[in-house]
N, C-alpha and C positions, 0 to 999 in steps of 0.2 A: 479470581474475578469471573464468576460464572454469569451467564446472561439468561434472562427469561426468554421463553419461546416467543417468536413474533406473534402479536395479537392477530394479524391478518391470517396467518396459517392456523392458529388455534380456532378461529371462527370458522374457517373452511372445514377443518377436521370435524368439529362438533356438528356442523350442518350435515356432513356426509354420514356420520354415525347415526343420525336420526332418520335417514332415508330408508324406506323399505326396499328390499331387493327380491326379485322373483327367482330364488335359487332353483326351485323345481323346474321353472321354465328354462333356465340355463342348462340343466341336466338333459331335459327333453331335446334341446337344440344341440346337445353334445358339445357345448362350450366347456363344461366341466363334467367330471365323472361322478357317479354315485359315491365313490370313495372320497373324492374331494369334498363333496357336500357333507358327508358324515364328519370329516375332520373339522370343517368350518363350523358346523352347528355345535360341535362339542365345546367350542371356545367362543361362540358368538353370543354376545349379550349375557354373559355370566360374570360372577364375581371374580375379581382379579386373582384371589388366592386359588379358586377352583380352576381358572384358566392356567395358572402357573403349574399346578399339580398335574393337570392333564397333559400339558406340553412336555414337562420334565419326564413324565413316564413314557412318552412316545417321541423322543427328540428326533430320531431318524425319520419318522413319519412326517413330522411337520417341516423338517428341513427339505424333504422331497417335495412337499406341497409348495413351499416358497421358492426353492432354488432348483428343483429337479434333481434327479439322481442318476442320470445316464439312460435309464429305462423309461422314465416318465418326464414330461415337460413341467417346467415351473408354471404355476397358475398365471403368472404374468405373461407367459407366452401363449398358453392355451386360451386365455380369455382376452387376448389382445384387442378384439373388436368390440368388447363389452365395456364401455366407459364406466358404467355404474359399478361393475365388479372390480375393475382396476382401481377406481377411486377407493372403494371400501377396503380392498386388500392392502393398498398402500397405507391407508390410515391404520389398519389393524397391525401391519408389519412394523410401523413406527412405534406403536404402543408396545408390541412384543419386545422390540429391541431395547426399549427403555425399562421394561418391567421384569424381563426374564434373562438374567445374565448367562445362564447355561445355554439358552437358545442362541444368544448373540455370539458366544464363544464358538458354538458349533457352526454357525453361519460363516464366521470369519475363517474357520478351518476348512470350509468347503472348497473343492477344487476350483470352482468358478463363482465366488460369492457375489460378484457385481454384474456378471454377464446378463442375467435376465432383466435387470433394471435399466441398464445403459440405453437400450433402444428407446425407452419411454421418454428420455430427455429430449428426443428429436421428434416426438409425436406431433408437435405443433410449433409454428413460428410465432404464435401469439404469447407474449410474455405473461399474460394473465391466465393462460390455460391451466386448469387444475392438475392434469396428469403430470406434466413436467415439473410443476411446482411441488407437488407431493412427492414425486420421485426424487427431486434434489434434496428434500428434507430427509427422506429415508437413507439415501446414499451418503449424505453428509454425516448422519448419525452412525451409520455402519462403517464407513471409511475412517472416521475419526478413531473409532475403536480398533479397527484393523491396523491403522498406522502405529498406534501405541503398542499393540500386541506383536506386530511384525515390523520392527524399526528398520530392518534391512529390506532392500528393494525386492519386490516380487513382480512377476509379469502381470498379475491381476491388478495390483495397485498402480503399476506403471501405465496400464491401459486406462484405468478408471479415473484416476486423479486429474490428468489433464483435461479429459472430457467434461468432468464435473466442474472444474475451474472455468472452462469456457462457457458453460451454461450459466454459472453464477455471475460471471463477468457480464454477460448479456443482461441479466437482471439489474446489476448495479449501474448499467449504462442507460437505464430508462429514466424518465423524469418523475416516476411514481415513487414517492418516499417510502410507501409500504414495501414495494418490491426491492428498493435499495436496502431497506433495513433487513429484509429476509436474506439478501445477498451477503451483507457484511456479517450477520450472525452465523451464517453457514461457513463463511471463510474462517471465522474465529473458532468454530468447532473443529475445523480441519487443521489449523496452524498450530498443532500441539507437538510436532516433531520437527527435527532438522530437515528431514526429507521433504515434508509437505511445504515447509517454508522455502526450501530451495526451488521446488517446482513452481510455487507461486511466483518467486522472483524470476524464474526462467520465462514465465508467461506474463511478465509485468506490464507489457504494453497494453494487454487487455484486462488484466486483473487489477493492477495498481493505479493505472492512469485515471480511470473514472473516480476513484476514491480521492486522489489528490485534487482533482477538479472540484469536488465538493468542499474540500478543506479551503481551497482558494476562495470559493464563493462565501464560505463562512467568515473569512477575514474582511468581507465587504469590498473585495477587489483591490485592496491596498497592495502596491507593488514597490519594488526596490527604489524607484525613482520618485515616489510620492511620499507617503508617510511611513513606509515600512522601516526606514533606517533612522527616523528621528527618535529622540528619547522620550517623547510624550506618551502618555497612556491613552488608549482608546477604549478602555475596558467598559466604560459606561454604555457603549453602543450595543453590547450584547449581554449585559448583566441582567439577571432576573431572579425571581424567587421560586419559580415553578419549573419542574422538569419538562413541562409541556411548552415552554417558551420557544419562540423562534429566534434564531440569531441571524448573523449577516446573510443576506440573500435568501432569507426564509428557511434556512437549514434548521431542522429540529434538533434540539439538544440531545435527544437519545440517539439520533442518527450520527451526530458528531461524536458522541461518546463511543459508539460501536466502531466507527471508522478508526478512531484513535486507538482503540483496543487492538484492531487488526494490525496496524502499523507498529504498535508496541510489541506485539508478538513477533512480527517480522524483524524487529530491531535486535533480537537475540542472535540473528545471523549478521551482526554488525560488520564483521570483517568482509563478508561477501557483498552486502548491499550498500555500505556507506558511501563509497565513491560514486556509484550509480545514482543514488538518491540526491547527491550533491549536484552532479552534472546534469541530470535529467529533470530534477524538480526543485533545485535550490532549497533543499529541505531545511537548512538551519535558519535562514531568514523567515521562511514560512512558519516554522514551529515557534520561533521567537515571537512573531506577531500573534499567533494563536495563544501562546502563553501570556502575552501582554493582555489579551482580551478574554482569557479563560473565565467562564461564568460560574464554574463549580469546582469544588475540591477534586471531585472524581476525574474531571477532564484535566485539571492541573497535574494531578498525580501521573496520568498516562503521558502527558507531554514531557514532564521532567524525566520520567523513567526512560522514554524513548531517546531524548537528547543525551542522557547519560550513557546509555548503551552505545549509541552511534559515535559519540565523541571519544569514548573510552577506546574503541577499536580503531579510530581514524583520526588521531590527534593531528597528524601532519597535514592531512587533506581537508578536514572539516573545521579545525580551529580557526583558520584564517577567515572563515565566513562569520564566525561568532562575534568578532569585535565590531565590524561595520554594521552588523545587525543589532548592536547594542544589547546583546544577551547579558553581559555582566550587570548593566543598569537594570534590566528587567528582573534579574535574580535579587538584586538589592531591594527593589520595590516589593517583590513577593514577600520578603521577610518582614515587611511592615503590616502584612495582612494577619488576621487572626486565623491561623491554620491549625488544624487538629489532627489530621491524618498522619500517623507515624511513618508510614512508607514514604509519603510525600515529603515530610520534613527531612527524612534521612537522605533522599535523593537530592533535595535542595542543598543540603550541606555538602554532599559529595561533589555535586556539580559546581557549586560556588568555589570549593577548594581547588578543583581542577582548573577553573577559569583563572583564579588568583595565581596559581602556579604558572600558568601559561603567560598571562599578561606581565607578570613580574620579570620574566626572562626575555621579553621581546623588546628590541629597539624598533624604530620605524622601518629601517631597512630590513630587519629580520621579518617584520610583518609582510612587507612587500615580497620578499623572496619566498616566504611560505605560501603566499597567494599564488605567485607564479608557478611554484612547484606543485601546487594542488591541481593545476591544469584548468582552473576555472576563475575567470576574472569578474569582479564586482566593482561598483563605484565606491571603493573604500577610500579613506582619507588621503593616502599618498598620491593617488592618481592625478588629482587636480591641485596639489600643493606645490607651488613654484619653488619654495624653499627646499622641499624634499628633493626635487630634481636637481637643483643647483648644487646641493650637498652630496648627492649620491649617484648621479648619472654616470660618472666615470667609473665608479666602483662596480656599477651594474654591468657596464660594457667590458671591463677588464678582468673581473674576478673569475677565476677558473676558466680562462680563455673564452670569456663571453658566454658561460653556461646559461645564465639567466636570459640572455638575448636569444640563444638557441631555443630555449623553452618557450619564450614569447613567440618566436617564429612558428614553432610547432602548434601553439594554441591558435594563432592566426590562420594557419593552413587549413583548419577545419571549417565547415560551413556554418555551424551553429544555427541551424534553421529555426530552432525553437527558442533561441536566446541570443538575438542579434546584438544585444548590448555588449557581449563579450568582445565582438569584433570592433565595436566603437571604442571600447576601453583600450584594446590593444593598439589601435591606430593613435589614440591619444598619447599612449606611452612612447610610441615610435617618434611622434612629433617632438616630445620633450627631449628624448635622447639625442635626436639630430640637432635640436636647438642648443642644448648644453654642451654637446661634444661634436661640433662640426668636423673636426679633424678625424673622427672615427667613422665618417660616412661610408668609406669603402669597406670597412670591416662589417658594418651593419648591412651593407648591400650584399656581401658574401653570404650572410645568414639568410638571405631571401626576403628581408623585410621591405626593401624598396619595391620590388616587383609585386609583392602581395598588397601593399597599401595602394599602389597604382591600380591594381585590378579591382580593389574594393571601391574605387571611385564610381564604379558602375553598379554597385549593389542596390537592391530595391529598397533597402531601409535608409530613411533620410538621415538618421543619426550616424550610421556607418559612413554614408557618403560624406557628410560634413567633416567627421574626424579624419577620414582618409585624405580628404582634400587639404586639411590643415597639415597633415604629415608630409604630403607631397610638396606643399608650399614651402615647408622648412628646407626640403632638399633643393628645390629650385632656387632658393635664396642664394645658394653657392654654385649654381649651375655653370657659371663662366669662370670659376676659379681655376 
């Protein structure tokens, strides 16, 4: 799944290629040397094949021009104050990396392949400044090849990759869709190895967060307590016939596709990222809604592939979120569409089989226990079902010396600043446990549940305060016993 270069960058590069540069003036000002000028003119505005032959016959010479050799500076260092030369050389270097594999291999093998370029990422705080933008394009291309060629960690990659990710993250966090698209395409170029995916995940607060925000916007703001968990389809809200259509919140289809590509690549580290994606972003309900609304086969393919990767590695923690999100229903509905993509159909069959196997083995108590053990609560059916609590409350308190209650207390002990509904649901469960098993109040108190729900009566969230008050009310009912 290769991506076309961002149109914004292509336009900028073409504009720079057409601009005249006073090379002789740069020599007179001692910005570059006569030797530098000779090397540049030998490959400037000539046919690709001629340029390739010239560079391949003098690889060391051109490596020294671009990266330095210990005795001479890189042109990116010597011409640091000449914006026009930096722009031109960044565009030229990007062309050379794409067109001349022998040069690229030699650059990657250099002692410091990224060092002359890294300072240019910080040349301006303006997201639209051409120097950092062009630099990130060159570094993404060079680093992506370096990561594949050197899968083991190197000091140069360890220094460059986090800095480049931070710059790209700043682009993705703008409101400009052109800059966002540049960011996600550069991420995609880099996420080709386990190391780069692991580093992306390590920096996920800055790298992943803005991308998930765009995905939430694309769903039209549907959340778990409104339309997200119902079985209806909202597909008509973002369906269209053109790749230029805008979907929920004005998100462009191509931007959506490129973000889904990035998270699909990340999902190949499913064992590492699955639990975090669940706890921090409620990824299964979000992806189920996106799948329900998916406007094109290419987006559906990436959504299914990502879900399959994540669920395969994290059945015990992520499957409990799939049922209340109505993922099985969405998969059934997908099969009624006229789908042609073979990879999509294969993932649809595998994911359906996985869900069928899971649902056929679950009782309602099993579903609840799995959700508790996942460490993340949602308003799944058992929580508000009076019959469920009447039939199962004692088993929940007594099984394995109250292991499920201890886990519930552990969940409630966290702050959940970004997902307060977890606390509200936990208080709801405590209320039902006390109501159905009043004789177990002392045992529940030993687990710390009473003290925690009393503390949550002061929480800033109205839903948490209401549910905690209800739980405390059940306890007070027996206060004078």
